[in-house]
N, C-alpha and C positions, 0 to 999 in steps of 0.2 A: 504494500500500500504506500502511495506517495504522501509524504508530509509536505503540506503547503507552507513555505517559509515567507514568501512575499505574496500577498493577495493580488490577484490580477487587476482588480478595480483600483488598486492603489499604485499601479505602475502606469506611467504615461507612455504606453507603447506608440511608436511612430509607424503606423501602417501607411502604405502608399495610397494612391487615389482609388485603387480598386479594393481597398480595405485589407490588403495582404502584406505579409512580411516574410522574408526568407527564413527557412528553418534548415539548419545543418544537422545531419544525423551522424553520430560517431559511435563506434563500437566501444563500450565502456571497458572491455577487457583488453582488446588489441590496440585500441586508440585509432584504428583505421577510420577515415572519413568514408561513410557508406553512401550517402546521397545528399542532395539538396532539394528541398521542396518548398511549398508555401503554406502558411497557416493564416487563418483569419481569427477573429475573436471567438467565434463559435467553435472552430476546430481545436483551438488551444484549450478551451474549457473542457471539451470532450476528451482531449488527450489526458488531462488531469483526472477526469472522472473514471476513464477506462483503464488508465495506467499503461496505455499503448498509444503509439503515434497515430494521430488523425490529422490529415492535411486537407487543403482545398485544391482541387484540380482546376487549373486555369483552362485546360482544353475542354473538359466536360462541364465546367461551371457548376461543380457540386462538391460536397464533402467526400473525402476519400479516407477510409479506415485502412491503413496499410496492412496487407495480408488477409483482408476479409474474405477474398475469394481464393487466393493462392496458398494461404496458410503461413506465409512468410511474415508473420507479425513481428513487431518490435516492442518488447517490454521496456518501458521507460525506467531508467535508474535515477537519472537526475535531469533537471532542466535549468539551463542558464540563459541569461540575456546579456547582450553586450552593453558597453558604456553609453552608446548612443540610443539604446532602447529601440533599435529597429531590426534586430536579428535575434533569432532564438537558436539555442543549441540543445539538442536532445542527446544524452548518452543512453544507449540502449543495449539490451541483450537480444540480438536478433534470433528468430526461430528459423531463419533460412536466408537465402541470398537477398540482398537489397535491390539488385538490378533485375529488370525484366529479361535480360539476356541470360540470366542464370549465374552471372558473376557475383561474388560476395559484395563488391562495391561497384557503384556506377563509374568510379574513377579508375578504370583498369587500362586505359590507353594513355601512353606517355608521349609528350611532345619533345621534351628535352631532359637531359640528365647531366649533372655536374660530374665531369670525369674524375675529379679528385674524390668525390663521394663514392663513385663506383669502385675506384681502386681501394678505398677504405673498406667497403663492403667485402670485396674479395679477400683482403688481408684479414678481416675479421673472421671470415669463413675458414681460412687456412689456419688461423690461430686456434679456432674452436676445434678443428680436426686434430691439431697437434696436442691440445690440452685434454682431449677426451679421456685418455687413460689416467691422467693425473687427477682429474676432477670426478671421475666415476667412482665415488665412494658408495659402498653398498647401501648405507643407511639413507642416502640422498638420491639414489639412482632414479626413482620415479620422478622427482622434481627436476633433476637434471635433464632427463629424457624429455619431459614435457616442455621445458624451456627450449631445448634444442628443436623440438617439433614446431614450437611457436616461431622460432627464427626461420625455419624452413618455410613456414606459411607466409611470413613477411617478405623474405628475400627470394623465394621460389627459384633456387639454383637449378640449372639444367643438369639432368642426369641423376637427380635425387629421387629415390622411390617415394619419399614423403611428398615431394613436389608433385609427382605423378598422381598421388592420391588426392591432393587438394585440387589439382587441375580437373580430375575426373568428377569430383563433387561428392555430395553426401550419399547418393545411391551406391557408388562404388565403394565408399568407406564402409557403409552398412553391409554390403555384400561380403567384404573381407572379414568384418567382425563375425558374421554368420558362419563363414567358412572356417575361421580359426576356432570358433566355439565348438563346431563339429569335430575338429581335429583334437581338441582337448578331451572331448567325450570318448573318442576312439582310443586316444593314448591312455586314458584312465583304465581301460579294460585290458591293457597290454603291459608287458614287462619289457625292459626295466623301467625304473622311475625316471631315468634321464629323458626319455621321450616325452613324458608328461611335463617335466620341467621345461623342456624346449618349446613345446606347443603352448604352454601357459604364458611363457615370455612373449611369444608371437601375439597371443590374444591381448595381453596387457598393452603392448605397443600399439596395436590397432585401436584399442579402446581409448588410449591417450590421444591418438589422431582424431578420433570421433569427438572427444571432449574439446579439443582445440578448435575443431570445425564449428562446434556449437558455442564456443566462447565460454566453456565451463572450466573452472580451475580445480585441480585435484583437492585443494583445500575445502571446496564445497562438498566433496564426497566425504572427506574426513569429518566435517561438521555434521553431516547427515548420520554417519556412523556413531558419532559421539552422542547425538540426540537419542538414537535407538538404545545406546548403552544405558543412558539415564532412565 
C-alpha cells in the first residue's frame, strides 16, 4: 500500500495546455528507465488508489491502466516530482516488459556511446572474470551469482549464456526452470549424490535469472522464509 506523503491538492503541478505532464517510469530494482508516458490529474489519482501506473493516452484520448490487457502491470514503489513540478517519476516493480515490442525498456536503441565508457565496461567485465575465484566465497555464493547475473542483464555481453536468456525473455527462462526442475527430480531417484548436487546448482542458477528478470532480490525470498519461520 502506498503512503501518501504530499497530498496532490497541495502540490501546484504544472500541467500543459492539454492538462498533461510527462511521467518517467524507472525500475526500482535495476534503476533502468523503462518508459515515458503522460498523466493527467485523474490518472495520477488513480495511480495512487490502485498502486499501479495509470496514464493518459494522447493517441486514444483516454485513461490507460498499464498492463490491463497485456498483464505487464507496474506496481508503484515510490512517486517523485521534480523541482519545477511539471514531471512525475514512478519507481516500479514491473510484472513484465514495459515496451510493446517485448523489450524490458522502451529505450533499447542506442544513438551514441562514449568510447571511454565502453572501454571501462569491458575492463570491468574482465576484472569480474579475473576476480570470480577470489570472491566466490561459499557463504556468499548466491548473492555473488545474483549480482553477476544483474551485471549481465545490464551490460548484455555477447557470447554470454545469461545474455542469451535475457534476450530470449521470460518464456525461455521459465522453460529452462521447468527443464532443470525435471532434471532435479530425475537425479533424486538416481545415485550418486553428485548428480543431484549438479542439477540442483543448475536449477538455482536459472531461478536466480528468473528473479533478476522479474526484479526480485534474493533478500525478498529470505524475508519470506523468515516470516514463515515466525
